[in-house]
C-alpha positions in Angstrom: -6.9 7.8 0.9 -6.7 7.9 -2.8 -8.1 5.3 -5.2 -5.9 2.5 -6.5 -4.1 2.7 -9.8 -1.6 -0.2 -9.4 -2.8 -3.6 -10.8 0.0 -5.6 -9.0 -1.0 -8.0 -6.3 1.2 -9.3 -3.5 1.2 -11.3 -0.3 2.5 -9.6 2.8 5.8 -11.5 2.6 6.4 -10.5 -1.0 5.8 -6.8 -0.4 7.1 -6.3 3.1 9.7 -3.7 2.3 9.8 -0.7 -0.1 12.7 -0.1 -2.4 14.4 2.0 0.3 14.2 -0.8 2.8 11.4 0.7 4.9 8.9 -1.8 6.3 5.5 -1.6 4.6 2.2 -1.6 6.5 -1.0 -3.4 5.6 -3.8 -0.9 5.4 -7.5 -1.0 4.3 -9.0 1.4 1.8 -11.8 3.6 3.1 -12.6 5.2 -0.3 -16.0 4.5 -1.9 -14.5 3.1 -5.0 -12.2 0.6 -3.2 -13.9 0.2 0.2 -12.4 -2.7 2.2 -9.6 -3.5 -0.3 -6.3 -4.0 1.4 -2.9 -2.7 0.3 0.7 -2.4 1.4 2.2 1.0 1.8 4.9 2.9 3.7 3.7 4.3 7.1 4.4 7.9 6.1 2.5 9.1 3.1 4.2 10.7 0.1 2.5 14.0 1.0 4.2 13.9 4.4 7.7 13.1 3.0 7.5 9.3 2.9 8.1 7.2 -0.2 5.4 6.4 -2.7 5.5 2.6 -2.1 2.1 1.0 -2.9 1.1 -2.6 -3.7 -2.4 -4.2 -3.7 -2.7 -7.1 -1.3 -4.6 -10.3 -1.9 -5.0 -13.2 0.7 
């Protein structure tokens, strides 16, 4: 996983779908810089042909 660059925060309900209508997944960062931080993203990474949807999540 890459480190975070987006400063936006959202709840799961606010960020549930990307702009293409794909349901986002709640994931947890494993990087040293952001270890344990949660974020919403599309299930297929941009590298694998998915969209680049990304939004930090805060309880």
